[in-house]
C-alpha positions, 0 to 999 in steps of 0.5 A: 595724178591723171588727167584732170576732169574739165567737166565744169558745173557737174551736179552733186547727182552727176558726181555721185554717179560718176564716182559710184561707177568709178568705184564699181570699175576699180573694184569689181570690173577691172579685177574681173577682166584681168582674170577673165582675160587669162582664161585660156579656153573662152568657154570658161569665161561664161561657165557657171561659176565664173566671176563674169556672172558676179559682175553682171549680178553687181551691175544689175544690182546697181540699176545700170542695166536700166539706163537705156530702158524708157521708164514707162517699161521700168527703166530710167532712160529719162532720169539720165542726162546726156553727160551722165551717160558719157561719164558711165560709158567712159568709166566702164571703158576705163575699167574693162572695154570688153565687159563695157561692150558686153554691158552695152549690147545686153540691153538692145533687144529689150530697148527694141521690146519696149517699143513693141505694141505687143504686150508680151514683148513689152513685158520682156523689157520689164522683166529685164529692168527687174532682173537682178540676178543676171537671168536675161541677157540680150545681144544685137544679132546683125553681123553674119558670115557674109555680111559685117561692115556692109550692113552700114550700107544697107539701103545704098544703091550699090546694096539694092541687088538681089544677089546681095541679101542677109544670111539670116531670112525670114518668111511669113506664113500666116501668124509666123515667121519661119527663120533660117540662117546663120549669124556670125561668131562676132555676135556680142553675147552671142552664146549666152544671150536669152534675147536678140535683136535680130536682123533679117531679110524679108524681101530677097529682091531688095537685097540689103534694103529688104530687112526687118527687126525682130525682138526674139527669145533665143530659146525657140526650137531650131535655134542653136549656138556655136562655141565661144570665139576665141581671140586676141582682145576683149577676151572677157566679152563673149562672142559666138554663132547663132544658127536658125534652122526653120524657127517658128517665130510669132509674127508679132515679135517682128517689131520693125516689119517695114523695110522703109521704117527700119531704113529711116532709123538706121541713122538714129542707131548708127549714131547711138552705137558709134557714139557708145563706142566713142565713150567706151574707148576714150575711157580705155585711152584714158587708162592707158594714159594713166598707167603710162604716167603712173609708171613714168614717175616709178621707173628709175633709169639713169639714176632718176625716174623716166618721167624726167627724161624729155623724150618721155615727157614729149611722148606723155604730152602727146598722149595726153592731147590725143586723150583730151581731144577724144573725150572732148568730141564725145561730150560735145557730140553726145550733148548735141545728139541728145537734143537734135533729130536727126542726130548728127551721124558724121560726128558720132562716127568721128567719136567712134573712129577717133576714139578707137584709134587714139585708144590703139595709139595711146596704148602702144605708146604706154607699152613703149614707156613701160619697155620690156615690162609693157609686153608682160601680162603683169602689167595692164597696158598689154591687155589694153593694147590688145582690147584697143586693137579689136575696137577699129574692126568691131561695130563697123570697120573704121574705113567703112564707117567713115566712107558712110559718114562722108556720104552725110556731110 
């Protein structure tokens, strides 16, 4: 018995969606994540014939990749209520956080493409929605060697300085942008993506404020990739560098060429990304708790299950309280932000910070309950611990996020 669901009044459709994703997570995503985590070389994770591609294809065949794309572009965004979105993301995080993030990032450039007035770019979104073979993969190309979490502060007074400018820069010449620079090794799906949502500098005099956002194909001449990143956690999640060397991109692919417009949308994007991270890592925290609870009832010590020892019960209840608090905030924030504009960025940031730190602490306590077995790769909590550790840094380190959120309170 794990944590009971307190989602009162779920419709049959919501229950069906949750149960379908839960089954997919248990039967396909969790086993694949464990297998991919054990590869010594991260290049093997994305190699032809890897189970990664089987998971992507099954994810596409279930239609889950269409959840954030507008119906007009072939998606099903309007058909999904806010709570269903939470249920899907949490179940994916429960199964494997790294793969869940890969799936989440995958759709970002195609969401952007759907907003473009250019029919060619709009067509990418429809092609993506119709893709069941994982031929189209997206990435969010924002993080750079010199700029990570400080993208969150773009537009603030301290970043409006010509010495603080993005590494990737685009210069308009006629009907083309000439792009040069490098995105860092932390770009999720970076070495496998076919398309990117690309943040670039358009006006060097405005520092981090003078940026635009392009939807771009990554098969253009002058684009190259680094090696897949080798890291301690979320190893099923491909990450790697992208290099731009005099890349000629059509002017129409710059979906948001006005820095002021991009800045006005930054809060909405920050709320969406942080809210999604909160859901995923609430799922990981719940998974770590469930594993610890199950093990405590099976492991015999002192002639009885360790669950019967008071110190274990106290530890488990503390974990339970943390997980439930995190899940509750995620649901409350998702429901509010779905119907209010502008969304509450501080609440979304709180979801990300609370969930990632909860996941890390709960996974750590789970290892303690497992004892020596918790350090063994034979049991899943060791992997969950490593996956959770990365979450407090990615998509904005928690400290920077917290400071940015405080400015909005």
